N, C-alpha and C positions, 0 to 999 in steps of 0.2 A: 211732604218729603219722606219722610221715616218708610213710608208705604214702597217708595220708590228705591228706597236703598235695600229693603225685603226681598223685592221685587229680584233685583240684580242682585244678590246675593244665592237668593234659592237659583236663578236662572246659571249662574257660575257653581251651584255645588251639581244641578243636572247636568252640564258643559262636562263638569269633572267626572262626574261619574259614565257619561257618553264618551268620552273617553278614554277611560280606561276598558270598559266593555269590550272597545271596539279596538284597540291596540294604537290609536291615533296619536301621532307626536306634533299634530299641529295644535296653534294655541288661539285662531281669530276662529271666530264662533262658525264663519259659513265653511269653513274646512272640514272642522270635527262636522257637522252635519253631512258633508257629504261621502265623508268617510264611515261614518254610520249608514248611510244607505247604502255604497258602495258593500259595506261588511254585509248589510239584510240583502242585497242580493247573490251576493256568493253563499252563503248560507241557504236561500233560497235554489239556489243552483245544487248544492251538496244535499238539498231534500231531493229535490226529483231524481237526482244519479241514483239514491238511496232506494228509492221507489222504484225504479226502474229494475235495479237489481235486484230487490225481493221478490218482484213480479217473474225477473225469469229464473227464480230460484227456486218460486214454488211452481212456474210453467213446468221448468225441469222433474221437479218432485212428481207432478202428474204424469209425465211420462214415463219415470221409472214405474210408477206405482200400475201403471195402464201393464206395462210391458210385462214387470215379472205375473201380474194377475191371468194375461195370456198364456205364460207360461207352465203358468199352475193348470194343471188338467181338472176340472171336478168331473162328480158325476150327474152323467148325465141323466137319469132316473134312478133312481134308490130307493126303495120303500122296505121298509124293517117291522116286520110286526113276532114280536115277543113278550111271552107271559113276565108281567109284573104282579107285586103284592096286591093290587087292590082291583084287577084285570090284565087290561093291553098294554103294552107299550109301542104308538106307533110310531115310527121316525121316516119322515120324506124329505131326499137333499133333490132337486133337479133345478136346472136353470129357470130363472124369471123368467116373468114375463107372462100376463091373463091372470083372469083369477082363478089361480091353483087353490088360494085358501077357499075362496069361497065352494070351488066343486066337491073340493073335499071335507068339508062339511056337509054339501048336503048329501055326498055318499054314507058318510058318518050318519045321519040324521033318519036317509032312508032305510040303514041298513037295521035301526032300534038301538044306536048308540048313543051314550051320554058321554062327555068330555066331563073328567072332572078335574084336570090340570093342563094346561097345553101353553106352549112358547113356539113364537113363530120368530123370524129373521129375513128379512131378503135385502140385505146389503150387497152383496156379490152375489149370491145364489139364494133359490127360494130353499129355507129351510125352515122342518115345522116338528117338533116332538110332542107327543099327546099319549095324557093315560086318558084310555076308556071302556065304558062297563055297560052290560047290556043295557038296555031299558026295564026289559021285561024280562023274565023266567023264559017264556019261546023264543025268545031272541038269542040263538047260543053264538058263542065268542068261535068263531073258528080261522086261524091265522092265515091259513090257504086264501078263502074266501074275502077276506079283509083286505089281503095285499092287493090279490088279484084290482078288487072292485077302486083302489086307492091311483093303481098303475093307470087304470083306464079313464077315471077323475085326470089327472093328467095328464093322459096326452088325450082326451077331449082340447083341451087348450091350445 
């Protein structure tokens, strides 16, 4: 009998908590449970509406970003070679696509150039910045020849 009273008291406490969470005015157990189910359903609908709104905002952000990128005019092909402290600084900027990095590295290898340091990015366009030096004394570093060879490597793609 004590166990039954304890279960009943526990059920009363749970119903009271449920009633306060759902702002239910009902006293009957069945009505409180129905109010809780209705409350959960409404919360589920609100969550779905928020998810739809988030998806719409993300789509709008993506469209805005793409329109900005179309308006931004990036250089089609730009190769700059200039003297640096340790060798030559080679900067390449062009549109994305193909194996541009592989082609440029092959050109460096054919010309006997060693890369000391390099940074490559291909988020919106292909960009590379590398410091190169001659592998041996017999390979001279000519700015014009390196520029032309890199441009040819880019055009191959």
